[in-house]
N, C-alpha and C positions, 0 to 999 in steps of 0.2 A: 503493501498498501506504501499513496506518498500524500504524506501528509502535508496539508497545506495549515496554515494557525491563524484567525482572527483576531483584534486586538479588538476590544469595542467595546468603545465611548459612548458616551451619553450624549453628545455636542452643547454644541452650545451658537448663541448671535453671535454672539465677540468672536469672528474666527482669527483673532489668537490662540486664542485656549482651543479650537481644533486645532492649526497647527501644532502647537505645541504638543496634543498626539501624537501625531501625523511626524513628530521627533523621533521622541518615546521607539513610535514602534520602528521604526528607523532606522536609528539604534538597536532594537530585538536582532531585528532582520540579523545588519553588522555581528551580534555577538557568533550567526553563526552554523547557528545548532538545527536551522529550518531551511530552507531553501525560498517555500515558497510562504510571506506576512502578507497581509493583506490589516492596514484600519478602516473601522466601520463606524457606524456610527447610529445613537438609538431617534434621535431627531437631527433637524438644524448643522450635518453637518452631510460632509459626502466621502463614500461610499455609504447607506446604508448597511446592512447585514447579508440581506441577500445577495444585495453589486460585489461584494465584496468578497463571496462567497465564486460565484458566479467568475467574479475573474481567476481563482482561484483553480478552480474545478478546470476554468479554459488553459489554465495555465497548468494541468494534469496534474492536481490534486481528486484521488477518490476517497478521500477520511481530511476532514476537517473539526480542526481544533478553536474551537472559544474562547478566549479568556477575557473575562467582565474586567474591564480598567473601572472599577467600582470597587468603592474602599468596604463597603458593608452589602448585605442580602436584601434590598427593599424590594416596594414596591416590581419598577422596570426586570430587575432579574426573577421575581417572583410569580412577575404578572405576562407582562408584554412578552422579553426573552424567551420562554416557553414557546408560546404561543409565534413569531417570532421561525423559532425553528420548526418548529409543525409543520410548518408555508413553507421554510423554503425545503423540508423533504419529503415532501410533499409532491414536488417540480419536480429536487434529484432524488431520485427513490433508493437509484443506488449507488450514494454517498449518506458515507459515515459518521454524524454528526456530534459529539461530543463539547461539553460545556462545565469551565473549572469551577473551582469557588474563587466568589471574586477574591479581592485585598484580604481585608477585616484577614484579622488571625495569622496572618503569611511571617515567624519571625525575626526579619526585617526593621518590620514597621518602630519598634519600639527606636534599637540604634535611629534609622530616620528621623524621627524627632525629636531624641534628642541632640543629631545635631542643628535642627533649626531651630534649636531653641540656645544652643551658642553659638550658630552665629548671632541671635540679636545681640548675645551681653559679648561681643567683643566690643 
């Protein structure tokens, strides 16, 4: 199987915020663990998840991993994302789609918070 990764963010009316997500996704791709990587947005950014999945499939993916770029499991991840994934799966029945946990609970988060607090005290 060839795996594609879609980093799924909320999206913003502030385009620089969407660009910041795209930059993180670009840097994630540069880590070289996955050849097929696309940003995607729930709203207010392009492409949406269906568009990102289409791009990944066109590039040869037959398995998609959706990584939510959300801090916690809120209504968008509980309600909207499963609906969107089900719609995509109905359009691409031969493609396996797996959704990971959001960022909440990741062991690196306390260190990131510490670094931010330290930055403010310098």
